[in-house]
KEVEX-807781 format. One record per residue: residue in one letter; x, y, z of N, C-alpha, C in turn. Coordinates in pm, whole numbers, plus 50000, padded with zeros to 5 digits. Example, Ala and Ser with C-alpha at 12.3 -4.5 7.8 and 13.67 -1.06 7.14 Angstrom:
2
a513194943150780512304955050780513204967050780 s512854977550708513674989450714512905000350787 
end
This chain:
96
m221618914321695222028913021834220828908421916 g221008898322000219938893222084219778901422211 t219038895922303218808902722430219608896522543 d220608888122512221408881522616222078891522709 w222478902822657223148912922741222218918122849 l220898917622827219948922222928219918912823048 n220248900223028220148890323133221418888823216 r222428897023191223678896123264223678904923388 r222558910623425222488919223542222658911023669 s223358916623765223568909723892222388911823987 e221548921423959220368924124042219268929823954 p218008928023993216908932923909216868948223905 r216458953323791216268967723777214798970923774 v214468982623822213088987223825212958998723727 r211968997923638211739008923544211349021423622 t211879032523579211489045323637210569052323537 r209809061723582208849068323495209199083023478 l209629086523357209979100323325210859106623432 r211899099723469212809104623572213959112123507 s214219124023554215279132423497216529131823583 g217659133723516218919134123587219879143823519 k220969146323586222039154723534223349147323555 l224219148323457225549142423469226549153723490 l227429151523585228449161223623229789154223625 d230859161823599232159155523615232479155023765 r233619149923800233939148123943234159161224016 d234309172223939234409185524000233059192524003 k231969184823974230579189523971230319199723860 i231059198523749230829206823631229809199523544 f228739206423503227649200523425228149195023293 l227729182623259228049176423130226839175823038 t225709170323087224479169323008223329165023096 d222109167223046220919161823110220709147623059 c219919139923132219619126323090218259122023143 s217749111223087216579104323140217079091523206 i216509088223321216869075823390215759065823361 f216079055323284215069045523242214909034123339 d215989028923392215969017923487216889021423602 r216559016223721217439018223836217469005523918 s218589002523972218738992124072219608998024182 t219888990224281220708995224392222078999824343 h222638992424248224018995124205224168998424058 g223069002023989223189005023847221989012623793 a222159017623671221079024923604221309024723454 r220219026423379220309028223234219839042223204 l220679049823136220419063923108220309066222957 r219589076522921219609081622784220059096222792 l221189099222729221749112722732220969121722638 f220799134322677220129144122591221059149622485 a222359148322508223369152922411224409141922397 n224959140622279225979130522253227329136122295 v227639134822424228879140122479229799128622520 d231089131222519232049121722572231929121922724 l231899110222784231849109322929233179104522983 p233609110223094234779104623160234419090823216 e235399082723248235119069323301234319070423431 r234649079923517233919082123642233319096123639 f232099097123689231379109823690230329109323800 r229509119723808228429120523907227089120223834 l226129113023892224759112823844223879119023951 y223179129723914222229136024006220829131823965 d220129124924054218749120524032217829131524084 e217139138423993216309149824032215109145824117 a214569133724098213409129424175213779126724322 s214859119524344215259116124481216189126624542 k216679135724457217639145924499218919139824557 q219329128424499220549121724541221639123424436 l222859124024483224019124824397224819111924413 f225119105424301225829092724302227169094024231 d228159086924281229399084824209229109073424112 a229439075023985229059065223883230229062223790 k230119050623725231139046123630230419040223509 v230909043223388230319037723266230559022623263 a229479014823245229579000423229229518996623082 w228669003523004228539001322861227919013822799 r228079014822668227479026122597227109021822456 r225909025322415225419023122279224779036222234 g225549044422165225059057522122224789066322244 q223549070822255223199079622368222599071922485 d222529058622475222119050122588223379045722661 v223359047222793224529044122874224099035922995 g224799024823018224619017223141225689021723239 v225279024523362226239029323461226189020523585 r227329019323648227439012723777227479023823882 l226579023223977226539033124084227469028424195 l228479036624224229529032824318229229037424460 g228219045624475227849050424608227179063924600 a226329066524697225649079424706226379088024807 f226309100824786226899110124881225889112424993 d226349112025117225459113625231224819127325235 r225559137325198225019150825203225279157725072 f224219163125016224339170724894223299181624898 l223739193824904222819205024912222549210824775 v221269212724744220869218824619220469233124650 t221089242524581220719256424601220069261724475 a219039269424492218299274724378218889288024335 
end
């Protein structure tokens, strides 16, 4: 397999450095932890910490920015997942 699939992005992605995230279902039930490898305004490349089935739509919580995004699976290769970010929630409170 070549790298042609990497060039189909509609916007450039920026590599992130050791960025952690959490995946939640739409009811905010925890699914798995992940690493966020690349980010753009409307997408991200994730590596899941566990090989779990993902619903088509879910939430991505970016621990560094403390933002919660509505997300959709764009592609998946094993535990690497490309997601389309459909929008961030304006308010998301994190309680310890």
